[in-house]
N, C-alpha and C positions, 0 to 999 in steps of 0.2 A: 504494500500500500504506500501511497505517497503522503507523507506527513511533513510538516515543518514543526519541529519540537519547540514550540514557543514556551516561554518560561512560566508555565503553569503546571502544577503537580498533576492535575487531572489528565492533561494532554499527554504528558510524558509517561504516566502510568498506563494509559491506554495504548500508547505505541509499544511499550515494553511487553504488554500482554499480547499484542498481535505478533510481535517478533517471536515471543516464546511459543506461540501456536505454530508459527511457520517452521520452527526448528524441530517440531515433533517428529515429522517424517524423516528428516535428515539424521536425527539422533537414533531413531529406530533402525534405519538402514545401516548406520555405522555400527550399531551394536550387533546386528545380525552378521555383518561382515566379520567382526571380531570373532563371533562364534564360529564362523565358517573357516577361520584361519587364513583369511585373505584380506587384501586391501583393495579399494576401488581401482587403484592404478595397476595392480598386479593381475586382476581378474580378466579372463577372456571369455567371450560369449561361446557357449557350447556349439560345436559344429556337428553336422551329420544330417541325415534325412528326417523328414517329418514323422514323428511317431503316430501310430494309428490305433484306433479302437478296433475291437473284434468285428464291428459292422463295416469297417473300411473307411469310416470318416476320420479326418485328422483329429488327434487327441490334443485339445487346447489346454489341458490341465497343466498347472504350474503356477508359481508366484512370478508375476511380471512387473517390471518397473522400467522407467525411462533410462536406466543405466547410469544415473548420477545422483549425488546428494543435492539438497537444496542449498545453494550458496546464499548466505546473508553477509554481504561484503562489509557492511558497517560494523559488524561484530567479528569479522574474519573467521567465520565458521562455515561448515559445509564444504562440499567438494564438487566443484564444477569441472566439466571436461573442457578441453581446449576448444577454441572457436571453430577449429576445423572439424571436430567430431561432434559438436553440439548440434541439435536440431535447428533448422533455420527459424528465425523469428516469424511468428504468425502475424500478418498485417491485418487480416480480416477478423472481426469479432461479431458476435451475435448482434450487438447494438448497431453495427454498420448497416444493417438491413432494416432498421426500425422505420415504421411509418411516421409521418410528420408529428402526429399526436404523441407517439411514443418517444420521439426525440425530445419533445418539449418536457415530457414527464421525466425523462432521464436526467435532464439538466438540473432538475430540482432535487435530485438524489445524490448521495455521496457514500463513502465507505462506512459512515456511521449507520447507514440504513441497510447494510449487508445482513440478510437473514441468518447467515452462518455464524454471526456473532451471538446469536441466540440458540445455537446448536441445531439449526435447520440445515439439512443436507442440500447439496446442489442438485438441480434437475439433470445436469449434464456432467461437466467436469472441468476442473482448473486446467488440466492438460488436454482438454478437448477429447477425452475418452471417458465414458461413463464407468468403466471398470475401476478407475482410480479415484473417482469422486473428487473430493477436495484435495487429495494428496497426489502422490506419484507412484503408489504401489497398490497392486490388487492381486487377487488369486482366483484362478478358475478351477472348479472341480466338475468334471464331465462324466455323465453316465449315459446309457443308451437313450433315455427319455428326457433328461434334463441337462442343461448347462447352468451351473450355479456360479455367479460372480460375487466374490467377497471383496468388499472395499475396506482397506485398512483405516483410513482417516474418517472418523465418525462411525466406524465399525458397522457398516450396513451391508445389505446383500440384495441380489436380484436372482429370482428363480425363473429360468427361461425354459419352458417346455419345448421340445423339438420333435414331438410325436404327431404334429399336424393339427393340433387343436387351435382354435381361434382365440381372440382376446376375450377375457372374461367380461360378462355383463352383470355380475352380481356383487361387484365390489365398488366402494366409493373411490373417487379420484384420490391419488396419493402423491407424495413428494417425489418418488422415483418412478411412478407410472407402472403400467402393466405391460409386461414383455412377453412376446412369443418369438420363436425362432424356427428357421428352416435352413436346409443346406442347399446351396447352389454350387454344385461341384465340390470343391474343397473349401469353400467360403461359407462361414456361418453368418446368416443374415438375421439380425435382431431388430424386431419392430416393436417400438415402445410408444404407448399412448395412455390416455386416461390419467393425465397429470392434474394436480390442483395448481393454483396460481400463487402459492404462498412462498415459493422459493425463487432463487435466481439461478441462472444457468451456470455461473461461475462464482467463485468466492474472492477473497483478498481485495474487497472493495471495488471489484469490476462490476459496475452497474449493468445488470443483464436480466431484468425481469421478463417474464413471459406470461402467456395466458393459459387457460385450461384447454386450448386447442392445440397445444404443443404436440408435435409428432416427430419422433427421432428414429431413423433407420441407420443402424451401424452394420458394418461388414468386417468380420474378423477372419484373418487368414494367417495361419502359421506357415511361414515360408521356408523354414528349416528348423532344426532342433532348438535353436536359440533365439529366434526372432518371431514376433507376432505383429503383423501390420493391421491397422485399424483405419477405416474410412467411415465417414458419416454424412448424412444429409438431413438437415433440420428444417421443418416447416412449422409455421405458426401464423395462419392467415389473419388472425386478429391483431397481430403485433408487427409482423414482418411484411416487407414489400414483395418478397419472393423467397424461394428456398435458399438456404445457406449450406453450401457444400464445403465440408471440412477438409483441409489438407491432410494427407495421409500421415499418421503417426506410427512410429515404430517402437515397440516395447521389446525389452530383452528379458530372457529367462534369468531370474535373480539367482544369486549365489546362496540363497536360503530357500527352504521349501515350505515355510509357513509364514504368513503375515502375523503381525502383532495386534493387540487390542489398543487402538488409539481413540479413546472416547472424548467427547466434548463435555467439559465441566465448567469452563471459565466464563459463565454467562455475565459476570460482573463487568466484563469489557464493554458490553453494549451500553450500559448506563454511563460508564466513564466517558465514552466517546460522545454520547449525546450531550452530557454536561459540558465537555470541552468545546463542542461545536457551538453551544449556546453562549458560552463565555467569550469565545472568539468572535462571534457575531456581535455581541454587545460592545466589544472594544473597538469595532471598526468605525 
C-alpha cells in the first residue's frame, strides 16, 4: 500500500500493521524453506513430464507458489528474484475496465476501505490467480471427482467438482463464489459465479470492487513436473465495460508439500486507518 507516514501515532500504527500482514507469507515461505533444507537461491524447479491421474488427466496436486518471497524493501526483508527472472509487471487491472459510474465511485475509495482489513477474502487474487487469494501460495488436492484448492492466506478453500455437474442453485451468493470444472484436453477449466458484492477483487489497498454479476473463468495447465500456468477471463456486466483477460501467470511447485495456516486476526487495523484518514482530512 502507498502511505506517507505522517507524524501521527495512529497512521504509523496502521502502516506497521499492514506491513506485518504483508510479511506473513514471506515468513511462512522462508520457514518452510528452512524445513526443506534449502534456500530460495539454491532451489531449482523440478523437471520431468506431467504426472497423471489413473483416469489420464494431468495431476495438478501440489503446493504452488510464485517462486519468490514477498520483498518489503523499506524493512529489507523478503527475497525477490532478479528483474530478469521476475514476472513482468501487470499494467492492466480490474479497475481499468470500470464503467464511468464505477470510476467515479473508485475515486472516493482508498486503502482504508479495503474489505480485507476486516478479514474479508478477495473474490479473485492479489497475484491474479484465485488459488493464492490474498497471498502467493496455494495447494491443490485432486481426486477423480473433485479438485480442491486450498488458499494459505486467510486459510480458505474452493471445492471444484469435475464430474459434469452444473452450478448449484440452492446456495446463497458467497465471497468466493460457486465453482464447477471440466477438462478441455489437459487444461482444467474452472467456472466461478454466484458471488456476493461484499469483497474486492484484490487486496493491499487496490480499489477493485465488483458486483454480484461477477463471473470468472480460469484455465489451469500443468506444463511439466514443476510448473503450473494459469489464465483467466473476468466478466462483470454491471461494473465493467467488457471482459478482462488476465495475462498468463506461472506458478512453480514449492519446495514444501503442505501450506500453513495463515489466519486473519488483526481487525484493529481497519479502525486505525479510518481514524488516521479522518485526522489527515481534518488537517488539510
